[in-house]
C-alpha positions as CSV (number, residue, x, y, z in Angstrom):
1,X,60.8,7.7,-85.3
2,X,60.7,4.1,-86.4
3,X,58.1,1.9,-84.8
4,X,58.9,-1.2,-82.8
5,X,57.1,-4.5,-83.3
6,X,56.5,-5.5,-79.6
7,X,55.4,-9.0,-80.4
8,X,58.6,-9.8,-82.4
9,X,60.9,-8.4,-79.7
10,X,59.2,-10.5,-77.1
11,X,59.4,-13.6,-79.4
12,X,63.2,-13.0,-79.9
13,X,63.7,-12.8,-76.1
14,X,61.6,-16.0,-75.6
15,X,63.5,-17.8,-78.4
16,X,66.9,-16.8,-76.8
17,X,65.7,-18.1,-73.5
18,X,64.5,-21.5,-74.9
19,X,67.7,-21.9,-76.9
20,X,69.8,-21.4,-73.9
21,X,67.7,-23.8,-71.8
22,X,68.3,-26.5,-74.5
23,X,72.1,-25.9,-74.4
24,X,72.0,-26.3,-70.6
25,X,70.0,-29.6,-70.9
26,X,72.5,-30.9,-73.4
27,X,75.4,-30.2,-71.0
28,X,77.1,-27.7,-73.3
29,X,77.1,-24.9,-70.7
30,X,79.0,-24.8,-67.4
31,X,77.1,-24.2,-64.2
32,X,79.0,-20.9,-63.6
33,X,78.1,-19.6,-67.1
34,X,74.5,-20.8,-66.8
35,X,74.1,-18.8,-63.5
36,X,75.5,-15.6,-65.2
37,X,73.4,-15.9,-68.4
38,X,70.2,-16.7,-66.5
39,X,70.7,-13.6,-64.4
40,X,71.3,-11.5,-67.6
41,X,68.1,-13.0,-69.2
42,X,66.1,-12.1,-66.1
43,X,67.4,-8.5,-66.2
44,X,66.8,-8.4,-70.0
45,X,63.1,-9.5,-69.5
46,X,62.6,-6.7,-66.9
47,X,64.2,-4.1,-69.2
48,X,62.0,-5.2,-72.1
49,X,58.9,-5.1,-70.0
50,X,59.6,-1.5,-68.8
51,X,60.8,-0.4,-72.2
52,X,57.7,-1.6,-74.0
53,X,55.5,0.2,-71.5
54,X,57.3,3.5,-71.9
55,X,57.1,3.2,-75.7
56,X,53.3,2.6,-75.6
57,X,51.2,5.7,-75.4
58,X,48.7,5.8,-72.6
59,X,45.2,7.0,-73.4
60,X,41.8,7.1,-71.6
61,X,41.1,3.6,-72.8
62,X,44.1,1.8,-71.4
63,X,45.1,3.8,-68.3
64,X,43.8,5.7,-65.3
65,X,43.6,8.9,-67.4
66,X,39.9,9.9,-67.0
67,X,37.8,9.0,-70.0
68,X,35.3,11.5,-71.3
69,X,32.5,8.9,-71.6
70,X,32.0,5.7,-69.6
71,X,29.1,3.2,-69.5
72,X,26.4,3.6,-67.0
73,X,27.1,1.6,-63.8
74,X,24.2,-0.6,-62.7
75,X,26.1,-2.9,-60.4
76,X,24.8,-1.5,-57.1
77,X,21.4,-0.9,-55.5
78,X,19.4,2.3,-55.7
79,X,21.5,4.1,-53.0
80,X,23.7,5.2,-55.8
81,X,20.8,5.7,-58.3
82,X,22.2,9.1,-59.5
83,X,25.4,7.5,-60.8
84,X,24.7,8.4,-64.4
85,X,25.6,12.0,-63.5
86,X,22.4,13.5,-64.9
87,X,20.2,13.5,-61.9
88,X,16.5,12.9,-61.8
89,X,14.0,14.3,-64.3
90,X,13.5,17.9,-63.3
91,X,10.4,18.9,-61.4
92,X,7.9,21.0,-63.3
93,X,8.7,24.3,-61.7
94,X,9.2,27.8,-63.0
95,X,11.6,30.3,-61.7
96,X,10.2,32.8,-59.1
97,X,10.9,35.9,-61.2
98,X,9.0,34.7,-64.4
99,X,5.6,35.4,-65.6
100,X,3.6,34.4,-68.7
101,X,1.7,36.8,-70.8
102,X,-0.8,35.0,-73.0
103,X,-2.6,36.9,-75.9
104,X,-5.3,35.3,-78.0
105,X,-6.2,36.9,-81.3
106,X,-9.2,35.6,-83.3
107,X,-9.3,35.6,-87.0
108,X,-13.0,35.8,-88.0
109,X,-14.6,34.2,-91.0
110,X,-17.2,36.5,-92.6
111,X,-17.7,34.9,-96.0
112,X,-17.4,31.5,-97.6
113,X,-14.2,31.4,-99.7
114,X,-15.8,28.8,-102.1
115,X,-19.3,30.3,-102.9
116,X,-19.2,33.8,-101.3
117,X,-22.1,33.1,-98.9
118,X,-22.0,35.5,-95.9
119,X,-21.1,33.7,-92.6
120,X,-21.3,36.6,-90.1
121,X,-24.2,35.1,-88.2
122,X,-23.2,31.4,-88.5
123,X,-21.8,30.1,-85.2
124,X,-18.2,28.9,-85.0
125,X,-17.9,25.0,-84.8
126,X,-14.2,24.9,-83.8
127,X,-10.9,26.7,-84.1
128,X,-7.4,25.8,-85.5
129,X,-4.8,27.3,-83.2
130,X,-1.2,28.2,-84.1
131,X,1.2,29.5,-81.4
132,X,4.2,31.7,-81.1
133,X,6.4,31.4,-78.0
134,X,9.0,34.1,-77.5
135,X,11.0,35.8,-74.7
136,X,11.0,39.5,-73.8
137,X,13.6,40.6,-71.2
138,X,11.7,42.9,-68.9
139,X,13.6,45.2,-66.6
140,X,11.5,46.0,-63.5
141,X,12.5,49.0,-61.5
142,X,10.9,49.5,-58.0
143,X,11.4,52.8,-56.2
144,X,10.8,53.1,-52.4
145,X,10.6,56.7,-51.3
146,X,11.0,57.3,-47.6
147,X,9.5,60.5,-46.4
148,X,11.7,63.2,-44.8
149,X,9.9,65.5,-42.4
150,X,11.0,68.3,-40.1
151,X,9.7,68.2,-36.6
152,X,8.1,71.6,-35.7
153,X,8.9,71.1,-32.0
154,X,12.7,70.3,-32.1
155,X,13.4,71.3,-35.7
156,X,15.1,67.9,-36.4
157,X,14.8,66.0,-39.7
158,X,13.0,62.6,-39.4
159,X,13.4,60.0,-42.2
160,X,11.2,57.0,-42.9
161,X,12.8,53.6,-42.4
162,X,13.7,51.7,-45.6
163,X,13.2,47.9,-45.8
164,X,16.1,45.8,-44.6
165,X,16.8,44.4,-48.0
166,X,17.5,47.9,-49.4
167,X,20.6,49.1,-47.5
168,X,21.9,51.4,-50.2
169,X,20.7,53.8,-52.9
170,X,20.8,51.1,-55.6
171,X,20.7,47.3,-55.3
172,X,19.8,44.4,-57.5
173,X,17.1,41.9,-56.8
174,X,17.3,38.2,-56.1
175,X,16.2,37.5,-59.7
176,X,19.5,39.1,-61.0
177,X,21.5,37.5,-58.2
178,X,20.3,34.0,-59.0
179,X,20.8,34.5,-62.7
180,X,24.4,35.7,-62.2
181,X,25.2,32.7,-59.9
182,X,23.7,30.4,-62.5
183,X,25.9,31.9,-65.2
184,X,29.1,31.8,-63.1
185,X,28.7,28.3,-61.5
186,X,26.4,26.2,-63.8
187,X,27.2,27.7,-67.2
188,X,30.8,28.4,-66.2
189,X,30.9,31.8,-67.9
190,X,33.7,34.2,-67.1
191,X,33.1,37.3,-65.1
192,X,33.7,39.6,-68.0
193,X,31.2,37.8,-70.2
194,X,28.6,37.8,-67.5
195,X,29.0,41.6,-67.2
196,X,28.4,42.0,-70.9
197,X,25.4,39.7,-70.8
198,X,23.8,41.7,-68.0
199,X,24.5,45.0,-69.7
200,X,22.7,43.7,-72.8
201,X,19.6,42.8,-70.8
202,X,19.3,45.6,-68.2
203,X,21.5,48.3,-69.7
204,X,23.8,48.5,-66.7
205,X,27.4,47.3,-66.2
206,X,27.6,45.6,-62.8
207,X,31.0,45.5,-61.2
208,X,33.0,42.3,-60.7
209,X,33.1,42.9,-57.0
210,X,29.3,43.0,-56.8
211,X,28.9,39.8,-58.9
212,X,31.4,38.0,-56.7
213,X,29.6,39.3,-53.6
214,X,26.5,37.4,-54.8
215,X,28.6,34.2,-54.8
216,X,29.8,34.8,-51.3
217,X,26.3,35.6,-50.1
218,X,25.1,32.2,-51.3
219,X,28.3,30.5,-50.0
220,X,27.5,31.7,-46.5
221,X,23.8,30.8,-46.8
222,X,24.7,27.2,-47.6
223,X,27.0,26.7,-44.6
224,X,24.2,25.0,-42.5
225,X,23.2,22.9,-45.5
226,X,26.7,21.6,-45.9
227,X,27.0,20.6,-42.2
228,X,23.6,18.8,-42.5
229,X,24.7,16.9,-45.6
230,X,28.0,16.0,-44.1
231,X,26.2,14.2,-41.3
232,X,24.0,12.4,-43.8
233,X,26.8,11.1,-45.9
234,X,28.5,9.6,-42.8
235,X,25.5,7.4,-42.4
236,X,25.6,6.1,-46.0
237,X,26.6,2.4,-46.4
238,X,28.9,3.3,-49.4
239,X,30.5,6.5,-50.6
240,X,32.6,7.2,-53.8
241,X,35.6,9.5,-53.3
242,X,38.1,11.1,-55.7
243,X,40.2,14.2,-56.0
244,X,41.5,16.4,-58.8
245,X,43.9,19.4,-59.2
246,X,42.6,23.0,-59.3
247,X,44.5,26.2,-60.1
248,X,44.1,28.9,-57.5
249,X,46.2,32.1,-57.4
250,X,48.5,30.4,-59.9
251,X,49.2,27.6,-57.4
252,X,48.1,24.0,-57.4
253,X,45.2,23.2,-55.1
254,X,43.0,20.1,-54.9
255,X,39.2,19.5,-55.0
256,X,38.1,16.5,-53.0
257,X,34.7,15.0,-53.7
258,X,32.5,12.6,-51.6
259,X,29.4,11.2,-53.3
260,X,26.6,8.8,-52.3
261,X,23.0,8.6,-53.2
262,X,21.6,12.1,-53.9
263,X,24.4,13.8,-52.0
264,X,27.6,15.3,-53.5
265,X,30.1,17.3,-51.4
266,X,33.2,19.0,-52.7
267,X,36.0,20.6,-50.6
268,X,39.0,22.7,-51.6
269,X,42.4,22.1,-49.9
270,X,45.9,23.1,-50.7
271,X,47.1,19.5,-50.2
272,X,46.2,16.3,-51.9
273,X,47.1,13.6,-49.3
274,X,46.4,12.7,-45.7
275,X,46.6,16.3,-44.4
276,X,43.6,17.2,-46.6
277,X,41.7,14.1,-45.7
278,X,42.2,14.8,-42.0
279,X,41.2,18.4,-42.3
280,X,38.0,17.6,-44.2
281,X,37.3,15.0,-41.6
282,X,34.8,12.7,-43.4
283,X,36.9,9.6,-44.0
284,X,38.4,9.4,-40.5
285,X,34.8,9.2,-39.1
286,X,33.3,7.0,-41.8
287,X,32.7,3.3,-41.1
288,X,31.0,2.1,-44.3
289,X,32.6,1.1,-47.7
290,X,34.7,3.6,-49.6
291,X,35.1,3.1,-53.4
292,X,38.2,4.7,-54.9
293,X,41.0,4.3,-57.3
294,X,43.4,2.5,-55.0
295,X,45.3,5.6,-53.9
296,X,47.5,4.8,-50.9
297,X,46.2,7.7,-48.8
298,X,42.7,6.2,-48.9
299,X,44.0,2.7,-48.2
300,X,45.8,3.9,-45.0
301,X,42.4,4.2,-43.2
302,X,41.3,0.9,-41.6
303,X,38.1,2.3,-39.9
304,X,36.2,1.6,-43.2
305,X,36.1,-1.1,-45.8
306,X,37.5,-0.4,-49.3
307,X,36.3,-1.1,-52.8
308,X,38.5,-0.6,-55.9
309,X,37.2,1.1,-59.1
310,X,36.8,-1.6,-61.7
311,X,36.9,0.9,-64.5
312,X,40.5,1.8,-63.6
313,X,41.5,-1.8,-63.4
314,X,39.9,-2.6,-66.8
315,X,41.8,0.2,-68.4
316,X,45.1,-0.8,-66.9
317,X,44.6,-4.4,-67.9
318,X,43.9,-3.2,-71.4
319,X,47.3,-1.5,-71.4
320,X,49.0,-4.6,-70.1
321,X,47.4,-6.7,-72.9
322,X,48.3,-4.1,-75.5
323,X,52.0,-4.0,-74.5
324,X,52.7,-7.5,-73.3
325,X,49.9,-9.8,-74.6
326,X,49.8,-11.5,-71.2
327,X,47.2,-14.2,-71.0
328,X,46.5,-13.6,-67.3
329,X,45.7,-9.9,-68.0
330,X,43.2,-10.9,-70.8
331,X,41.6,-13.6,-68.6
332,X,41.3,-11.2,-65.6
333,X,39.7,-8.5,-67.8
334,X,37.2,-10.9,-69.2
335,X,36.4,-12.2,-65.7
336,X,35.8,-8.8,-64.2
337,X,33.6,-7.7,-67.2
338,X,31.6,-11.0,-67.0
339,X,31.0,-10.7,-63.2
340,X,30.0,-7.0,-63.6
341,X,27.4,-7.9,-66.2
342,X,26.1,-10.7,-64.1
343,X,25.8,-8.5,-61.0
344,X,24.2,-5.6,-62.9
345,X,21.5,-7.9,-64.4
346,X,20.7,-9.6,-61.0
347,X,17.9,-8.3,-58.8
348,X,19.9,-8.5,-55.6
349,X,23.0,-6.8,-57.2
350,X,25.3,-9.4,-55.7
351,X,26.4,-13.0,-56.1
352,X,25.3,-15.9,-53.9
353,X,27.8,-17.4,-51.5
354,X,28.4,-20.3,-53.8
355,X,28.9,-18.0,-56.9
356,X,31.2,-15.8,-54.9
357,X,33.3,-18.7,-53.8
358,X,33.6,-19.9,-57.4
359,X,34.6,-16.3,-58.4
360,X,37.4,-16.3,-55.8
361,X,38.7,-19.6,-57.1
362,X,38.8,-18.4,-60.7
363,X,40.3,-15.1,-59.7
364,X,43.2,-16.8,-57.7
365,X,43.7,-19.3,-60.5
366,X,44.3,-16.5,-63.0
367,X,46.8,-14.8,-60.7
368,X,48.6,-18.2,-60.0
369,X,49.1,-18.7,-63.7
370,X,50.0,-15.1,-64.2
371,X,52.9,-15.3,-61.8
372,X,54.6,-17.8,-64.1
373,X,54.1,-15.5,-67.1
374,X,55.7,-12.4,-65.5
375,X,59.5,-12.1,-65.6
376,X,61.2,-12.6,-62.2
377,X,62.2,-9.5,-60.3
378,X,66.0,-9.3,-59.4
379,X,66.8,-9.4,-55.7
380,X,67.8,-6.1,-54.1
381,X,71.5,-5.6,-53.4
382,X,72.6,-5.3,-49.8
383,X,73.0,-1.7,-48.6
384,X,71.2,-0.2,-51.6
385,X,68.4,2.2,-50.8
386,X,65.1,2.8,-52.7
387,X,62.6,0.6,-54.4
388,X,63.4,-1.9,-57.2
389,X,62.1,-0.8,-60.6
390,X,59.1,-2.8,-61.6
391,X,56.9,-2.7,-64.7
392,X,53.4,-1.4,-64.7
393,X,52.3,-5.0,-65.3
394,X,54.1,-6.2,-62.1
395,X,52.6,-3.4,-60.1
396,X,49.1,-4.1,-61.3
397,X,49.5,-7.9,-60.7
398,X,50.7,-7.2,-57.1
399,X,47.8,-4.8,-56.5
400,X,45.2,-7.4,-57.7
401,X,46.8,-10.0,-55.5
402,X,47.0,-7.8,-52.4
403,X,43.6,-6.2,-52.6
404,X,41.5,-9.2,-53.8
405,X,38.7,-8.5,-51.3
406,X,38.5,-4.8,-52.4
407,X,38.5,-5.7,-56.1
408,X,35.6,-8.2,-55.7
409,X,33.6,-6.4,-53.0
410,X,31.1,-5.2,-55.6
411,X,30.1,-8.8,-56.2
412,X,29.5,-9.4,-52.5
413,X,28.0,-6.1,-51.2
414,X,24.8,-5.0,-53.1
415,X,25.5,-1.3,-52.2
416,X,29.0,-1.2,-53.6
417,X,29.4,-0.1,-57.3
418,X,31.8,-1.7,-59.7
419,X,33.2,1.6,-60.7
420,X,34.0,5.0,-59.1
421,X,32.4,6.8,-62.0
422,X,30.0,8.6,-59.8
423,X,32.7,10.6,-58.0
424,X,34.6,11.2,-61.3
425,X,31.6,12.6,-63.0
426,X,30.8,14.9,-60.0
427,X,34.3,16.3,-60.0
428,X,34.8,16.6,-63.8
429,X,32.9,20.0,-64.1
430,X,35.6,21.6,-62.0
431,X,38.2,20.9,-64.7
432,X,35.8,22.0,-67.4
433,X,35.2,25.3,-65.6
434,X,39.0,26.0,-65.6
435,X,39.2,25.4,-69.3
436,X,36.3,27.7,-70.1
437,X,36.8,30.6,-67.7
438,X,40.3,30.2,-66.3
439,X,41.6,29.6,-62.8
440,X,40.3,31.1,-59.5
441,X,41.8,34.4,-58.3
442,X,41.5,33.6,-54.6
443,X,41.0,30.7,-52.3
444,X,37.7,32.0,-50.9
445,X,36.0,32.1,-54.3
446,X,37.3,28.6,-55.1
447,X,35.8,27.3,-51.8
448,X,32.6,29.1,-52.7
449,X,32.5,27.3,-56.1
450,X,33.0,23.9,-54.4
451,X,30.1,24.5,-51.9
452,X,27.7,26.0,-54.4
453,X,28.4,23.3,-57.0
454,X,27.9,20.6,-54.4
455,X,24.5,22.1,-53.5
456,X,23.5,22.3,-57.2
457,X,24.5,18.8,-58.0
458,X,22.7,17.5,-55.0
459,X,19.6,19.4,-55.9
460,X,19.8,18.2,-59.5
461,X,19.8,14.6,-58.1
462,X,16.5,15.6,-56.3
463,X,15.0,16.9,-59.5
464,X,15.5,20.6,-59.1
465,X,16.6,23.0,-61.9
466,X,19.8,24.9,-60.9
467,X,18.2,28.4,-61.3
468,X,15.3,27.4,-59.1
469,X,17.6,25.7,-56.6
470,X,19.6,29.0,-56.3
471,X,16.5,31.0,-55.8
472,X,15.3,28.6,-53.1
473,X,18.7,28.9,-51.3
474,X,18.7,32.7,-51.4
475,X,15.2,32.8,-50.0
476,X,16.1,30.2,-47.3
477,X,13.6,27.6,-48.6
478,X,15.9,24.6,-49.2
479,X,14.2,21.2,-48.9
480,X,15.5,18.9,-46.1
């Protein structure tokens, strides 16, 4: 398909518009004709704007399509200190089911390799050590034999009582359970591959039902933890929220994420919009600042303040510049980047009152000039239903104008981040899991994944290795 030079098309339209304006000034065009042609030029400008946008490919750099890599956000105070998505440096802890066997072997020197002098009785001055570190998978089998006796008085058989954690003839210990959960949730390995992995190590093929049972056991154990963290996140001054689709039983479900500080909470719901938000019941009770991507369902809540993701805005402005070469879009992009850098480098993570007033003035000045650059929108015909078609540039301009306070809130509130990257990073692994090991077979296992991954991300933000965090949860030793 032949490519279109966007700049030349726009130049042609602008030349046509200026030539017609000259003819009108010279009195060579009647008023009736001028009205008709001006109307046609206005429609032409709108069509060109929409056509150019549809012919330009949207990527992660110029649209709200999530990018695989974004810069670290340093625009807020340490309440969101885990926003780089990697958590703290892990604590120096070993898993509970590990042990170290250390063997030291000495190589004795009996004779001098240079002159042949015997050195058997000469004391050693020092040693030069070389080390080999290796792993040996050790299968530990513990048998518990309960005695069975026959009572001589009543001739009844009496059995010894087995421990509560041994309800059946064969069961697998918490070491295997935590290892399985780590493979399924953290490493995102499919059930079939986990079975093969375990068979290689312990020589036994464990059924899928048993493996999934381990997930459900941890899911139930974390119920009280989730309630506790839900109450904590409601007290935070700022939270990051987002949502993404998830395939469950060949149907489209949604994972909703709420992140702040060290806490990350994910919830599964069959709906994306207000019904899901009401059922999860965090946003309706929240009174702080919510940072998001300007989705209307979030903006419908007035009980909290709103902050818009600057990363989304920068990408959309980049698309507008690429398609239309609008000066207002370029100026707005430069302004947001400049202020973000200034806030990130400042100790207070916000502007002074005077600096913020100056920012508002520059922001509004750019939009005032931008209004003259954008083509006019035709008025709606009487009796016609539906919304008028607008270009992406128009929609972005109106959003920036309407939500000025939310766009610039990061510069005023030190606990509000410039981007929503924290929530996007926390939710991204759910999409990666589907690519690696497929969709979820049932809703309950998808819910289990959301709760367990929420716990593991939160524990990673506290500095705990996932395997150790799982073992702590199975033993009921979770930190408060």
